[in-house]
N, C-alpha and C positions, 0 to 999 in steps of 0.2 A: 151368625153362623161362622164356623171356622174357615169357610171358603173366602171370607172377606177380610181375613187378618192382615193382608198386605195393605189395606187402606189405612192402617194406623188407628188413631183415635176417632176418626170421622166415619164410623161404620155405617151410618145411616144416610150418607150423601151419595147420590147417583147423578152423573152427568150423562144425559142421553143425547146422542148425535146421530141423525139419520140423513141419508142422501138418496134420493130417488134417481136412478140412472135412466136416461132416455137415449135412443140411438142418435138423435140429432145433437146431443151434447147439452151443455148448460146454456140458458138464454143469455146470461151475462158471464163472461170469463171469471173464474175464481181469482181472488186476490190472495197471494201467499202471505201468511202471517196475520191475517185479519179475519178471524172467525166471525166476529160481529158483522162486518161488511158483507161477507159471503152469505150469511143467513138473511140479512136485510135485503140483499139484491137478488137472491135466487129463491123462488118459492119451492124449489126441490130440495132445499137443505133446511133441516129442522134441528133446533137445539133447545133442550129443556134440562134445567137442574132441579132436582127435588131431593127432599130429605123425608124419610119415613121414620117416625118415632112413636114410641108408646107414650100415651098422654097421662099415665098414672103418676103425676108429680111433674118434676121439671124435665124438659126435653131440650136437647142442644144440637145445633148444627153450626157450620161456619162457612165463611167466604174468604177467598184468597185475594188480597189486594197486591198488585205487582206492577213493576216497571220492567218490561222485556226489551226496552229500547237500548240504544247505546249512549243516551244522554240523560242527564237529570231532567225531570219533568214535574210540573205542578199538577196535582190531581185533586179531585173531590169525590166523595162517595155519597150516594143517595140510598136511603133505606126506607122503603115504603111498605105498608101493610094494607091489605084489603079488608074492609070492614066485614065483620061476621058477628052478628049479634048473638049467635049461639055459642061462640067460643069465649069462655070465661077464664080470665087469668091475666097475666102481665108479661109483656115482651121486654127483654133486656138486651142491650148491646154490650159485648165484652171486647175490650181492646187489649191486645198483647202488650206487655210492658214497653217494648221498644217502639211500637206504634203510638202508644200514648205519649211517650217522651217526644217523639217526632212531631206529633200534633201540637204539643205544648211549645216546643222550640220554634216551630213555624208560625205560632200564634194563629193556628187554624180556627175557623169559626164553626161552632157546633150549634145547630138549631134543631128543635124538636126532641132534644135529649136532656135529661135531668140527672145529675150525678147521684149515683145510688151507693156505690162503694168505691174502693181504690181504683179499680180498672173496669167498673161496670156502670152503665148508664141506663136509666129507665126510658123507654120510648114513650113520649107523652103526646105525640101527634101522629097522624096517619102517615106523615112523611117527615123524615129527619135527614139532615145533611151534615157532613163533615167537609168543610171547604178550605182549600189552600194549604196543602202539605206537599212537600217535595220528596220524591223517591229517587234514589240514585239508580243507575243501571243495574238490572238483575236484583233489585231489592224487593223482598216479599214480606208481607205481614198478614196476620189472620184477624179477621173480625168475627167474633163469635156471636151467635144469636141463641138466647136461652128463653124458652117459654115456660113460665112457672104457672101451672094451672091452679085454679081455685079448688083446693082439696075438700072444701066443705060443700061443694055443689056437685051432686050426682047428675051429670049431664051425659048425653050420648057423645060419641066422638065425632068431631067435625074437622074439616080442613082449615088450616090457618095459612094463608098465603102471604109471603113476604118476598119482596124483590130487593136485592142489593146490587146497585149499579155503580161502576167506577167510570169517571169521566176525566179526560185530559182537559186542561184549561183551554177554553175557547172552542171546544167541540160540543156539539149538541147530541151526538150519538154516543152511547156508552161504549167503552172498550172492553168491558167485562162485567 
């Protein structure tokens, strides 16, 4: 709808953030600048990203990979899908041109992905990783996710759940 034109090309992506207020305040003080830690540490804060798409053919959503710190940092990305035997089709990971060059220049390791086209990789495992790339301060890139449904199969519509998590080197909790 025209109400969502300010979102640019990602009209189907919604970030939902909720906080339940209590008179006693938060059980654990909030951490400024760390949404992940706040959600993890406080059961009164909930964060969910979702994309709503029509499944008649290919559908597309994206995730933003960023470095909001003041220093260069080494990152990895994990892309995982939940099995759903009713969802027929193929999931592809699309890297913007600059991110692909960055990954190649850093000699990052890609697992669970098979090259499909110039900037597109086929997800061939339930979990794929891109490990070992450096982002400069305030550097941002887009990882696209495209689901190409099997047009020859008349199935009902089902959910297809995919998680994209960004990790800083040496950290076990995702930062995004």
